[in-house]
FIKOLZA-1660 file (N, C-alpha, C; in steps of 0.1 Angstrom, whole numbers, plus 5000, padded with zeros to 4 digits):
% residues 249
   i   px   py   pz ch aa at
   1 5072 5205 4980  A  M  N
   1 5068 5204 4994  A  M CA
   1 5076 5193 5001  A  M  C
   2 5078 5195 5014  A  K  N
   2 5086 5186 5022  A  K CA
   2 5077 5180 5034  A  K  C
   3 5081 5169 5039  A  E  N
   3 5074 5163 5051  A  E CA
   3 5083 5155 5059  A  E  C
   4 5079 5151 5071  A  W  N
   4 5088 5143 5080  A  W CA
   4 5082 5129 5080  A  W  C
   5 5091 5120 5078  A  I  N
   5 5088 5105 5079  A  I CA
   5 5094 5101 5093  A  I  C
   6 5086 5094 5101  A  W  N
   6 5091 5091 5114  A  W CA
   6 5090 5076 5116  A  W  C
   7 5098 5071 5126  A  G  N
   7 5098 5057 5129  A  G CA
   7 5109 5050 5122  A  G  C
   8 5116 5040 5129  A  R  N
   8 5128 5034 5123  A  R CA
   8 5125 5026 5110  A  R  C
   9 5115 5018 5110  A  N  N
   9 5113 5010 5098  A  N CA
   9 5109 5019 5086  A  N  C
  10 5099 5028 5088  A  P  N
  10 5095 5037 5077  A  P CA
  10 5107 5045 5072  A  P  C
  11 5116 5051 5081  A  V  N
  11 5127 5058 5076  A  V CA
  11 5137 5049 5069  A  V  C
  12 5139 5037 5074  A  Y  N
  12 5149 5028 5068  A  Y CA
  12 5144 5024 5054  A  Y  C
  13 5131 5021 5052  A  E  N
  13 5126 5017 5039  A  E CA
  13 5126 5029 5029  A  E  C
  14 5123 5041 5034  A  A  N
  14 5124 5052 5025  A  A CA
  14 5138 5054 5020  A  A  C
  15 5148 5053 5029  A  L  N
  15 5162 5054 5024  A  L CA
  15 5166 5043 5015  A  L  C
  16 5161 5031 5018  A  R  N
  16 5164 5020 5010  A  R CA
  16 5158 5021 4996  A  R  C
  17 5146 5026 4995  A  A  N
  17 5139 5027 4982  A  A CA
  17 5145 5038 4973  A  A  C
  18 5150 5049 4980  A  E  N
  18 5155 5060 4972  A  E CA
  18 5146 5066 4962  A  E  C
  19 5133 5067 4965  A  R  N
  19 5124 5072 4955  A  R CA
  19 5121 5087 4958  A  R  C
  20 5126 5092 4969  A  R  N
  20 5123 5106 4973  A  R CA
  20 5137 5114 4973  A  R  C
  21 5136 5127 4974  A  Q  N
  21 5147 5135 4977  A  Q CA
  21 5147 5137 4992  A  Q  C
  22 5159 5135 4998  A  F  N
  22 5160 5136 5013  A  F CA
  22 5168 5149 5017  A  F  C
  23 5164 5155 5028  A  Y  N
  23 5170 5167 5032  A  Y CA
  23 5177 5167 5046  A  Y  C
  24 5172 5159 5056  A  E  N
  24 5178 5159 5069  A  E CA
  24 5173 5147 5076  A  E  C
  25 5182 5141 5084  A  L  N
  25 5179 5130 5093  A  L CA
  25 5182 5135 5107  A  L  C
  26 5172 5133 5116  A  R  N
  26 5173 5137 5130  A  R CA
  26 5172 5124 5138  A  R  C
  27 5182 5123 5148  A  I  N
  27 5183 5112 5157  A  I CA
  27 5182 5117 5171  A  I  C
  28 5175 5111 5179  A  A  N
  28 5174 5115 5193  A  A CA
  28 5188 5113 5200  A  A  C
  29 5192 5123 5208  A  K  N
  29 5204 5122 5216  A  K CA
  29 5204 5110 5225  A  K  C
  30 5215 5103 5226  A  G  N
  30 5215 5091 5235  A  G CA
  30 5211 5078 5229  A  G  C
  31 5206 5079 5216  A  S  N
  31 5201 5066 5210  A  S CA
  31 5213 5057 5207  A  S  C
  32 5211 5044 5210  A  Q  N
  32 5221 5034 5208  A  Q CA
  32 5222 5032 5193  A  Q  C
  33 5234 5034 5187  A  K  N
  33 5236 5033 5173  A  K CA
  33 5238 5018 5169  A  K  C
  34 5228 5010 5170  A  E  N
  34 5229 4996 5167  A  E CA
  34 5216 4991 5160  A  E  C
  35 5216 4979 5155  A  G  N
  35 5204 4974 5148  A  G CA
  35 5199 4982 5137  A  G  C
  36 5186 4985 5137  A  R  N
  36 5180 4992 5126  A  R CA
  36 5186 5006 5125  A  R  C
  37 5188 5013 5136  A  L  N
  37 5194 5026 5136  A  L CA
  37 5208 5027 5129  A  L  C
  38 5216 5017 5132  A  A  N
  38 5229 5016 5125  A  A CA
  38 5227 5015 5110  A  A  C
  39 5217 5007 5106  A  D  N
  39 5214 5006 5091  A  D CA
  39 5210 5019 5085  A  D  C
  40 5201 5026 5093  A  I  N
  40 5197 5040 5088  A  I CA
  40 5208 5049 5087  A  I  C
  41 5217 5050 5097  A  L  N
  41 5229 5059 5096  A  L CA
  41 5238 5055 5085  A  L  C
  42 5240 5043 5082  A  H  N
  42 5248 5038 5071  A  H CA
  42 5243 5043 5058  A  H  C
  43 5230 5041 5056  A  L  N
  43 5223 5045 5043  A  L CA
  43 5224 5061 5042  A  L  C
  44 5221 5068 5053  A  A  N
  44 5221 5082 5052  A  A CA
  44 5235 5088 5049  A  A  C
  45 5245 5082 5054  A  K  N
  45 5259 5086 5051  A  K CA
  45 5262 5084 5036  A  K  C
  46 5258 5072 5031  A  N  N
  46 5260 5069 5017  A  N CA
  46 5253 5078 5008  A  N  C
  47 5241 5083 5012  A  L  N
  47 5234 5093 5004  A  L CA
  47 5237 5107 5007  A  L  C
  48 5247 5109 5016  A  S  N
  48 5251 5123 5019  A  S CA
  48 5240 5132 5025  A  S  C
  49 5232 5126 5034  A  I  N
  49 5221 5133 5040  A  I CA
  49 5227 5139 5053  A  I  C
  50 5224 5152 5056  A  P  N
  50 5229 5158 5068  A  P CA
  50 5222 5151 5080  A  P  C
  51 5230 5148 5090  A  I  N
  51 5225 5141 5102  A  I CA
  51 5227 5150 5114  A  I  C
  52 5216 5151 5122  A  S  N
  52 5218 5159 5135  A  S CA
  52 5212 5151 5146  A  S  C
  53 5218 5153 5158  A  Q  N
  53 5213 5147 5170  A  Q CA
  53 5205 5158 5178  A  Q  C
  54 5193 5155 5182  A  V  N
  54 5184 5165 5188  A  V CA
  54 5178 5159 5201  A  V  C
  55 5173 5167 5210  A  P  N
  55 5166 5162 5222  A  P CA
  55 5154 5154 5217  A  P  C
  56 5152 5142 5224  A  R  N
  56 5141 5133 5220  A  R CA
  56 5128 5140 5220  A  R  C
  57 5125 5149 5229  A  E  N
  57 5112 5155 5230  A  E CA
  57 5109 5164 5218  A  E  C
  58 5120 5169 5212  A  S  N
  58 5118 5178 5200  A  S CA
  58 5112 5170 5188  A  S  C
  59 5114 5157 5188  A  L  N
  59 5109 5148 5177  A  L CA
  59 5094 5146 5178  A  L  C
  60 5088 5148 5190  A  A  N
  60 5074 5145 5192  A  A CA
  60 5065 5154 5183  A  A  C
  61 5070 5166 5180  A  S  N
  61 5061 5175 5172  A  S CA
  61 5062 5171 5157  A  S  C
  62 5071 5162 5153  A  L  N
  62 5072 5158 5139  A  L CA
  62 5063 5146 5135  A  L  C
  63 5058 5139 5145  A  G  N
  63 5050 5127 5141  A  G CA
  63 5047 5119 5153  A  G  C
  64 5041 5107 5151  A  G  N
  64 5036 5098 5161  A  G CA
  64 5047 5091 5168  A  G  C
  65 5048 5078 5166  A  N  N
  65 5057 5069 5173  A  N CA
  65 5071 5070 5166  A  N  C
  66 5078 5081 5169  A  H  N
  66 5090 5084 5161  A  H CA
  66 5102 5075 5164  A  H  C
  67 5102 5068 5176  A  Q  N
  67 5113 5059 5179  A  Q CA
  67 5127 5065 5179  A  Q  C
  68 5127 5078 5181  A  G  N
  68 5140 5086 5181  A  G CA
  68 5146 5088 5167  A  G  C
  69 5137 5088 5157  A  T  N
  69 5142 5089 5143  A  T CA
  69 5132 5096 5135  A  T  C
  70 5137 5106 5127  A  A  N
  70 5128 5113 5117  A  A CA
  70 5136 5118 5105  A  A  C
  71 5130 5117 5094  A  L  N
  71 5136 5120 5081  A  L CA
  71 5128 5130 5073  A  L  C
  72 5134 5141 5070  A  Q  N
  72 5127 5151 5061  A  Q CA
  72 5129 5147 5047  A  Q  C
  73 5118 5147 5039  A  A  N
  73 5119 5143 5025  A  A CA
  73 5108 5150 5017  A  A  C
  74 5109 5148 5004  A  D  N
  74 5098 5153 4995  A  D CA
  74 5086 5145 4998  A  D  C
  75 5074 5150 4994  A  V  N
  75 5062 5143 4996  A  V CA
  75 5062 5130 4987  A  V  C
  76 5052 5121 4990  A  Y  N
  76 5052 5108 4983  A  Y CA
  76 5052 5109 4968  A  Y  C
  77 5060 5102 4961  A  P  N
  77 5060 5102 4947  A  P CA
  77 5050 5093 4940  A  P  C
  78 5038 5098 4937  A  Y  N
  78 5029 5090 4929  A  Y CA
  78 5034 5088 4915  A  Y  C
  79 5029 5077 4909  A  V  N
  79 5032 5074 4895  A  V CA
  79 5019 5074 4887  A  V  C
  80 5019 5071 4874  A  D  N
  80 5007 5069 4867  A  D CA
  80 5005 5055 4864  A  D  C
  81 4993 5052 4859  A  L  N
  81 4989 5038 4857  A  L CA
  81 4998 5031 4847  A  L  C
  82 5003 5038 4837  A  H  N
  82 5012 5032 4827  A  H CA
  82 5024 5026 4834  A  H  C
  83 5029 5032 4844  A  Q  N
  83 5041 5027 4851  A  Q CA
  83 5038 5014 4859  A  Q  C
  84 5026 5014 4864  A  I  N
  84 5021 5001 4871  A  I CA
  84 5020 4990 4861  A  I  C
  85 5014 4993 4849  A  L  N
  85 5013 4982 4839  A  L CA
  85 5027 4978 4834  A  L  C
  86 5036 4987 4833  A  K  N
  86 5049 4984 4829  A  K CA
  86 5056 4975 4839  A  K  C
  87 5054 4978 4852  A  N  N
  87 5060 4970 4863  A  N CA
  87 5055 4956 4862  A  N  C
  88 5042 4954 4859  A  A  N
  88 5036 4941 4858  A  A CA
  88 5042 4933 4846  A  A  C
  89 5043 4940 4835  A  K  N
  89 5049 4934 4823  A  K CA
  89 5063 4929 4826  A  K  C
  90 5071 4937 4832  A  E  N
  90 5085 4934 4835  A  E CA
  90 5086 4923 4845  A  E  C
  91 5077 4921 4854  A  S  N
  91 5077 4911 4864  A  S CA
  91 5075 4897 4858  A  S  C
  92 5068 4896 4847  A  G  N
  92 5065 4883 4841  A  G CA
  92 5053 4876 4848  A  G  C
  93 5048 4882 4859  A  D  N
  93 5036 4876 4866  A  D CA
  93 5023 4881 4860  A  D  C
  94 5012 4874 4862  A  P  N
  94 4999 4879 4858  A  P CA
  94 4996 4892 4865  A  P  C
  95 4990 4901 4858  A  L  N
  95 4987 4914 4864  A  L CA
  95 4979 4913 4877  A  L  C
  96 4983 4921 4887  A  L  N
  96 4975 4922 4899  A  L CA
  96 4976 4936 4904  A  L  C
  97 4965 4943 4903  A  V  N
  97 4964 4957 4907  A  V CA
  97 4953 4958 4918  A  V  C
  98 4955 4966 4928  A  L  N
  98 4945 4969 4939  A  L CA
  98 4940 4983 4937  A  L  C
  99 4927 4984 4937  A  L  N
  99 4920 4997 4936  A  L CA
  99 4912 4999 4949  A  L  C
 100 4914 5010 4955  A  L  N
 100 4907 5013 4968  A  L CA
 100 4897 5024 4966  A  L  C
 101 4884 5021 4967  A  D  N
 101 4873 5030 4964  A  D CA
 101 4870 5038 4976  A  D  C
 102 4876 5050 4977  A  T  N
 102 4873 5060 4988  A  T CA
 102 4875 5054 5002  A  T  C
 103 4886 5046 5004  A  L  N
 103 4890 5042 5017  A  L CA
 103 4895 5054 5025  A  L  C
 104 4890 5056 5037  A  K  N
 104 4892 5069 5044  A  K CA
 104 4902 5068 5056  A  K  C
 105 4903 5056 5061  A  D  N
 105 4911 5054 5074  A  D CA
 105 4926 5052 5070  A  D  C
 106 4935 5061 5075  A  P  N
 106 4949 5059 5071  A  P CA
 106 4955 5046 5076  A  P  C
 107 4950 5041 5087  A  Q  N
 107 4955 5028 5092  A  Q CA
 107 4951 5017 5083  A  Q  C
 108 4939 5017 5078  A  N  N
 108 4934 5007 5068  A  N CA
 108 4942 5008 5055  A  N  C
 109 4945 5020 5050  A  L  N
 109 4953 5022 5038  A  L CA
 109 4967 5017 5040  A  L  C
 110 4973 5020 5052  A  G  N
 110 4986 5015 5054  A  G CA
 110 4987 5000 5055  A  G  C
 111 4977 4994 5061  A  T  N
 111 4977 4979 5062  A  T CA
 111 4976 4973 5049  A  T  C
 112 4967 4978 5040  A  L  N
 112 4966 4972 5027  A  L CA
 112 4978 4974 5018  A  L  C
 113 4985 4986 5019  A  I  N
 113 4997 4988 5012  A  I CA
 113 5008 4978 5017  A  I  C
 114 5008 4976 5030  A  R  N
 114 5018 4966 5035  A  R CA
 114 5015 4952 5030  A  R  C
 115 5003 4948 5030  A  T  N
 115 4999 4934 5025  A  T CA
 115 5002 4933 5010  A  T  C
 116 4998 4944 5002  A  A  N
 116 5000 4944 4988  A  A CA
 116 5015 4943 4984  A  A  C
 117 5023 4950 4991  A  E  N
 117 5038 4949 4989  A  E CA
 117 5043 4936 4992  A  E  C
 118 5038 4930 5003  A  A  N
 118 5043 4917 5007  A  A CA
 118 5041 4906 4998  A  A  C
 119 5029 4906 4990  A  I  N
 119 5026 4895 4981  A  I CA
 119 5029 4898 4967  A  I  C
 120 5034 4910 4964  A  G  N
 120 5038 4913 4950  A  G CA
 120 5028 4920 4941  A  G  C
 121 5018 4927 4947  A  V  N
 121 5009 4935 4939  A  V CA
 121 5017 4945 4931  A  V  C
 122 5013 4946 4918  A  H  N
 122 5021 4955 4909  A  H CA
 122 5018 4970 4911  A  H  C
 123 5007 4973 4917  A  G  N
 123 5004 4987 4920  A  G CA
 123 4991 4989 4926  A  G  C
 124 4988 5001 4931  A  I  N
 124 4976 5005 4938  A  I CA
 124 4970 5018 4932  A  I  C
 125 4957 5018 4930  A  V  N
 125 4950 5030 4924  A  V CA
 125 4941 5035 4935  A  V  C
 126 4943 5048 4938  A  L  N
 126 4935 5056 4947  A  L CA
 126 4927 5066 4939  A  L  C
 127 4914 5069 4943  A  P  N
 127 4907 5080 4936  A  P CA
 127 4913 5094 4939  A  P  C
 128 4908 5104 4932  A  Y  N
 128 4913 5117 4934  A  Y CA
 128 4908 5123 4947  A  Y  C
 129 4895 5120 4950  A  R  N
 129 4889 5127 4962  A  R CA
 129 4883 5117 4971  A  R  C
 130 4879 5122 4983  A  R  N
 130 4872 5114 4993  A  R CA
 130 4880 5101 4997  A  R  C
 131 4893 5102 4998  A  T  N
 131 4901 5091 5001  A  T CA
 131 4913 5094 5010  A  T  C
 132 4918 5085 5018  A  A  N
 132 4931 5086 5024  A  A CA
 132 4941 5086 5014  A  A  C
 133 4952 5094 5016  A  T  N
 133 4963 5094 5007  A  T CA
 133 4976 5090 5014  A  T  C
 134 4987 5090 5007  A  V  N
 134 4999 5085 5013  A  V CA
 134 5006 5097 5021  A  V  C
 135 5002 5098 5033  A  T  N
 135 5007 5108 5042  A  T CA
 135 5018 5101 5051  A  T  C
 136 5026 5109 5059  A  P  N
 136 5035 5102 5068  A  P CA
 136 5028 5092 5078  A  P  C
 137 5016 5095 5082  A  A  N
 137 5009 5085 5090  A  A CA
 137 5006 5072 5083  A  A  C
 138 5004 5073 5070  A  V  N
 138 5002 5061 5062  A  V CA
 138 5015 5053 5060  A  V  C
 139 5025 5061 5058  A  V  N
 139 5039 5055 5056  A  V CA
 139 5042 5047 5069  A  V  C
 140 5039 5053 5081  A  S  N
 140 5041 5047 5093  A  S CA
 140 5032 5034 5095  A  S  C
 141 5020 5035 5091  A  A  N
 141 5010 5024 5092  A  A CA
 141 5014 5013 5083  A  A  C
 142 5021 5016 5072  A  S  N
 142 5025 5005 5063  A  S CA
 142 5039 5000 5067  A  S  C
 143 5045 5005 5077  A  S  N
 143 5059 5002 5082  A  S CA
 143 5069 5004 5070  A  S  C
 144 5066 5014 5062  A  G  N
 144 5075 5018 5051  A  G CA
 144 5073 5011 5038  A  G  C
 145 5063 5001 5038  A  A  N
 145 5060 4994 5025  A  A CA
 145 5056 5003 5014  A  A  C
 146 5050 5015 5018  A  S  N
 146 5046 5024 5008  A  S CA
 146 5057 5029 4999  A  S  C
 147 5069 5029 5005  A  E  N
 147 5081 5034 4997  A  E CA
 147 5085 5025 4986  A  E  C
 148 5081 5013 4986  A  H  N
 148 5084 5003 4976  A  H CA
 148 5072 5001 4966  A  H  C
 149 5060 5006 4970  A  M  N
 149 5048 5003 4962  A  M CA
 149 5045 5014 4952  A  M  C
 150 5042 5010 4940  A  L  N
 150 5038 5020 4930  A  L CA
 150 5023 5023 4932  A  L  C
 151 5020 5036 4935  A  I  N
 151 5006 5041 4938  A  I CA
 151 5003 5052 4929  A  I  C
 152 4991 5052 4923  A  T  N
 152 4986 5063 4915  A  T CA
 152 4973 5068 4920  A  T  C
 153 4970 5081 4917  A  Q  N
 153 4957 5087 4920  A  Q CA
 153 4951 5089 4906  A  Q  C
 154 4939 5084 4904  A  A  N
 154 4933 5084 4891  A  A CA
 154 4918 5083 4892  A  A  C
 155 4910 5085 4881  A  N  N
 155 4896 5082 4881  A  N CA
 155 4895 5067 4881  A  N  C
 156 4888 5061 4891  A  L  N
 156 4887 5047 4892  A  L CA
 156 4880 5040 4880  A  L  C
 157 4869 5046 4876  A  A  N
 157 4861 5040 4865  A  A CA
 157 4869 5040 4852  A  A  C
 158 4876 5051 4849  A  Q  N
 158 4885 5051 4837  A  Q CA
 158 4897 5041 4839  A  Q  C
 159 4902 5040 4851  A  S  N
 159 4913 5031 4853  A  S CA
 159 4908 5016 4851  A  S  C
 160 4896 5013 4856  A  L  N
 160 4891 5000 4854  A  L CA
 160 4889 4997 4839  A  L  C
 161 4884 5007 4831  A  T  N
 161 4883 5005 4817  A  T CA
 161 4896 5002 4810  A  T  C
 162 4906 5009 4814  A  Q  N
 162 4920 5007 4809  A  Q CA
 162 4925 4994 4813  A  Q  C
 163 4923 4989 4825  A  L  N
 163 4928 4976 4829  A  L CA
 163 4921 4965 4822  A  L  C
 164 4908 4967 4820  A  K  N
 164 4900 4957 4812  A  K CA
 164 4905 4956 4798  A  K  C
 165 4908 4967 4792  A  E  N
 165 4914 4967 4778  A  E CA
 165 4927 4960 4778  A  E  C
 166 4934 4960 4789  A  G  N
 166 4947 4953 4790  A  G CA
 166 4946 4938 4793  A  G  C
 167 4933 4934 4794  A  G  N
 167 4931 4919 4796  A  G CA
 167 4928 4915 4811  A  G  C
 168 4926 4925 4820  A  A  N
 168 4923 4922 4834  A  A CA
 168 4909 4919 4836  A  A  C
 169 4906 4910 4845  A  W  N
 169 4892 4908 4850  A  W CA
 169 4891 4916 4863  A  W  C
 170 4880 4922 4865  A  V  N
 170 4878 4931 4876  A  V CA
 170 4869 4924 4887  A  V  C
 171 4875 4922 4899  A  V  N
 171 4868 4915 4909  A  V CA
 171 4866 4925 4921  A  V  C
 172 4853 4927 4925  A  G  N
 172 4850 4936 4936  A  G CA
 172 4848 4928 4948  A  G  C
 173 4854 4932 4959  A  L  N
 173 4852 4925 4972  A  L CA
 173 4839 4929 4979  A  L  C
 174 4829 4921 4979  A  E  N
 174 4816 4925 4984  A  E CA
 174 4808 4913 4987  A  E  C
 175 4802 4913 4999  A  E  N
 175 4792 4903 5003  A  E CA
 175 4778 4906 4997  A  E  C
 176 4770 4896 4994  A  G  N
 176 4757 4899 4989  A  G CA
 176 4752 4890 4978  A  G  C
 177 4740 4893 4973  A  E  N
 177 4735 4885 4962  A  E CA
 177 4743 4886 4950  A  E  C
 178 4746 4875 4944  A  G  N
 178 4755 4874 4932  A  G CA
 178 4769 4873 4935  A  G  C
 179 4773 4874 4947  A  S  N
 179 4787 4872 4951  A  S CA
 179 4791 4858 4950  A  S  C
 180 4804 4855 4947  A  Q  N
 180 4809 4841 4946  A  Q CA
 180 4820 4840 4956  A  Q  C
 181 4822 4828 4960  A  T  N
 181 4833 4824 4970  A  T CA
 181 4846 4822 4962  A  T  C
 182 4858 4822 4969  A  P  N
 182 4870 4820 4962  A  P CA
 182 4872 4807 4954  A  P  C
 183 4865 4797 4959  A  D  N
 183 4866 4784 4952  A  D CA
 183 4858 4783 4939  A  D  C
 184 4849 4794 4937  A  Q  N
 184 4840 4794 4925  A  Q CA
 184 4846 4802 4914  A  Q  C
 185 4857 4809 4916  A  V  N
 185 4862 4818 4906  A  V CA
 185 4877 4814 4903  A  V  C
 186 4882 4818 4891  A  D  N
 186 4896 4816 4887  A  D CA
 186 4903 4829 4891  A  D  C
 187 4912 4827 4900  A  L  N
 187 4920 4839 4905  A  L CA
 187 4934 4839 4900  A  L  C
 188 4937 4831 4890  A  T  N
 188 4951 4829 4885  A  T CA
 188 4955 4839 4874  A  T  C
 189 4945 4844 4867  A  G  N
 189 4947 4853 4856  A  G CA
 189 4950 4867 4860  A  G  C
 190 4951 4876 4850  A  P  N
 190 4953 4890 4853  A  P CA
 190 4940 4896 4860  A  P  C
 191 4943 4903 4872  A  L  N
 191 4931 4907 4880  A  L CA
 191 4933 4922 4884  A  L  C
 192 4922 4929 4885  A  A  N
 192 4921 4942 4892  A  A CA
 192 4911 4940 4904  A  A  C
 193 4916 4941 4916  A  V  N
 193 4908 4939 4928  A  V CA
 193 4904 4952 4934  A  V  C
 194 4891 4953 4936  A  V  N
 194 4885 4966 4942  A  V CA
 194 4880 4963 4956  A  V  C
 195 4885 4972 4965  A  V  N
 195 4880 4972 4979  A  V CA
 195 4873 4985 4981  A  V  C
 196 4861 4984 4986  A  G  N
 196 4853 4996 4989  A  G CA
 196 4856 5003 5002  A  G  C
 197 4849 5014 5004  A  S  N
 197 4851 5022 5017  A  S CA
 197 4846 5014 5029  A  S  C
 198 4851 5019 5040  A  E  N
 198 4848 5012 5053  A  E CA
 198 4833 5011 5056  A  E  C
 199 4825 5022 5053  A  A  N
 199 4811 5023 5057  A  A CA
 199 4802 5020 5045  A  A  C
 200 4806 5024 5033  A  E  N
 200 4796 5023 5022  A  E CA
 200 4800 5013 5011  A  E  C
 201 4811 5007 5012  A  G  N
 201 4815 4997 5002  A  G CA
 201 4818 5004 4989  A  G  C
 202 4817 4998 4978  A  M  N
 202 4820 5004 4965  A  M CA
 202 4809 5013 4960  A  M  C
 203 4812 5024 4953  A  R  N
 203 4802 5032 4947  A  R CA
 203 4796 5025 4935  A  R  C
 204 4784 5029 4931  A  H  N
 204 4776 5022 4921  A  H CA
 204 4784 5021 4908  A  H  C
 205 4790 5032 4903  A  L  N
 205 4796 5031 4890  A  L CA
 205 4808 5021 4891  A  L  C
 206 4815 5021 4902  A  V  N
 206 4827 5012 4903  A  V CA
 206 4822 4997 4904  A  V  C
 207 4811 4995 4912  A  R  N
 207 4806 4982 4913  A  R CA
 207 4801 4976 4899  A  R  C
 208 4795 4985 4892  A  S  N
 208 4789 4981 4879  A  S CA
 208 4801 4978 4869  A  S  C
 209 4813 4982 4872  A  S  N
 209 4824 4979 4863  A  S CA
 209 4830 4965 4866  A  S  C
 210 4826 4959 4877  A  C  N
 210 4832 4946 4881  A  C CA
 210 4827 4935 4873  A  C  C
 211 4836 4926 4869  A  D  N
 211 4832 4914 4862  A  D CA
 211 4825 4904 4871  A  D  C
 212 4829 4903 4884  A  F  N
 212 4823 4895 4893  A  F CA
 212 4826 4900 4907  A  F  C
 213 4818 4896 4917  A  L  N
 213 4820 4900 4931  A  L CA
 213 4825 4888 4939  A  L  C
 214 4834 4891 4948  A  L  N
 214 4840 4880 4956  A  L CA
 214 4836 4882 4971  A  L  C
 215 4831 4872 4977  A  A  N
 215 4827 4872 4991  A  A CA
 215 4836 4862 4998  A  A  C
 216 4841 4866 5010  A  L  N
 216 4849 4857 5018  A  L CA
 216 4840 4848 5027  A  L  C
 217 4842 4835 5027  A  P  N
 217 4833 4826 5035  A  P CA
 217 4835 4829 5050  A  P  C
 218 4825 4828 5058  A  M  N
 218 4826 4831 5072  A  M CA
 218 4818 4821 5079  A  M  C
 219 4822 4818 5092  A  R  N
 219 4814 4808 5100  A  R CA
 219 4811 4813 5114  A  R  C
 220 4817 4825 5118  A  G  N
 220 4814 4830 5131  A  G CA
 220 4801 4838 5132  A  G  C
 221 4800 4845 5143  A  K  N
 221 4787 4853 5145  A  K CA
 221 4787 4866 5139  A  K  C
 222 4799 4872 5136  A  I  N
 222 4799 4885 5129  A  I CA
 222 4796 4883 5115  A  I  C
 223 4791 4894 5108  A  D  N
 223 4788 4892 5094  A  D CA
 223 4796 4900 5084  A  D  C
 224 4807 4906 5089  A  S  N
 224 4816 4913 5080  A  S CA
 224 4830 4914 5086  A  S  C
 225 4840 4918 5078  A  L  N
 225 4853 4920 5082  A  L CA
 225 4857 4935 5080  A  L  C
 226 4866 4940 5087  A  N  N
 226 4872 4953 5084  A  N CA
 226 4877 4953 5070  A  N  C
 227 4876 4965 5063  A  A  N
 227 4880 4966 5049  A  A CA
 227 4894 4961 5047  A  A  C
 228 4903 4966 5056  A  A  N
 228 4917 4962 5054  A  A CA
 228 4920 4947 5056  A  A  C
 229 4913 4942 5066  A  V  N
 229 4914 4927 5068  A  V CA
 229 4909 4919 5057  A  V  C
 230 4897 4923 5052  A  A  N
 230 4891 4916 5041  A  A CA
 230 4899 4917 5029  A  A  C
 231 4904 4929 5026  A  G  N
 231 4913 4930 5014  A  G CA
 231 4926 4922 5015  A  G  C
 232 4931 4922 5027  A  S  N
 232 4944 4915 5029  A  S CA
 232 4942 4900 5027  A  S  C
 233 4931 4894 5033  A  V  N
 233 4927 4880 5031  A  V CA
 233 4926 4877 5016  A  V  C
 234 4918 4885 5009  A  A  N
 234 4916 4883 4995  A  A CA
 234 4929 4883 4987  A  A  C
 235 4938 4892 4990  A  L  N
 235 4950 4892 4983  A  L CA
 235 4958 4880 4985  A  L  C
 236 4958 4875 4998  A  Y  N
 236 4966 4863 5000  A  Y CA
 236 4959 4850 4994  A  Y  C
 237 4946 4850 4993  A  L  N
 237 4939 4839 4986  A  L CA
 237 4943 4839 4971  A  L  C
 238 4944 4851 4965  A  I  N
 238 4948 4852 4951  A  I CA
 238 4963 4847 4949  A  I  C
 239 4971 4851 4958  A  W  N
 239 4985 4847 4958  A  W CA
 239 4986 4832 4959  A  W  C
 240 4978 4826 4968  A  Q  N
 240 4978 4812 4970  A  Q CA
 240 4973 4805 4958  A  Q  C
 241 4963 4811 4951  A  A  N
 241 4957 4805 4939  A  A CA
 241 4968 4804 4928  A  A  C
 242 4978 4814 4929  A  R  N
 242 4989 4814 4919  A  R CA
 242 5001 4807 4924  A  R  C
 243 4999 4797 4934  A  D  N
 243 5010 4789 4939  A  D CA
 243 5021 4797 4945  A  D  C
 244 5018 4808 4951  A  F  N
 244 5027 4817 4958  A  F CA
 244 5039 4820 4949  A  F  C
 245 5036 4825 4937  A  Q  N
 245 5046 4829 4927  A  Q CA
 245 5055 4839 4933  A  Q  C
 246 5068 4837 4931  A  G  N
 246 5079 4846 4935  A  G CA
 246 5082 4845 4950  A  G  C
 247 5077 4835 4956  A  L  N
 247 5080 4833 4971  A  L CA
 247 5095 4833 4973  A  L  C
 248 5099 4841 4983  A  R  N
 248 5113 4842 4987  A  R CA
 248 5118 4829 4992  A  R  C
 249 5130 4825 4988  A  S  N
 249 5135 4812 4993  A  S CA
 249 5142 4814 5006  A  S  C
% end
């Protein structure tokens, strides 16, 4: 199956990652071939991808904010959990895997993928059903970070068991009785972090698999954060606890 990726950053990152098969690049007529678009054209020529210039309005049917650029490619290449674990081992860093329990909003998924890629999460696990998946809209929401992130679809409970057997502690992001704040737990070791759905949080079986629950301290008048925001904050707190390992110089 094929799909269209749109937007300059998503297209650029897809080409840079080279994890998909590419078929055609369409550029809006009259586009200035400079900046990011020049980078895209350079990569496309190196990969021998056919390039066509089309009326700008014809790109509107291919996706949202196309910015005059669209790339036809194979669908997103999911991996299996073994590849994620191999990636962690090769990195030399403590394992850090993000599991998303039936997150449904593509924007939230894209945001979390982007944060996860930025701080060096080794991989993301999505359930098989009742979840947003890596569609072109999610690629766009992640600004192309999805193209560099290893993502699998699997049974979450079984994945958590496998991660535990590999030495990971499972931390569920949830407010409530029994939850601990970041200063009360050790976030430096191998971790599997679970973020629940926007409305319902974690399912019972997934929650019962957690070794501990993590709550983000708050002082304002609202009593909760958006799932993507909360997950992103938690991931940065974990990276901070690890002294920002791998920080770019």
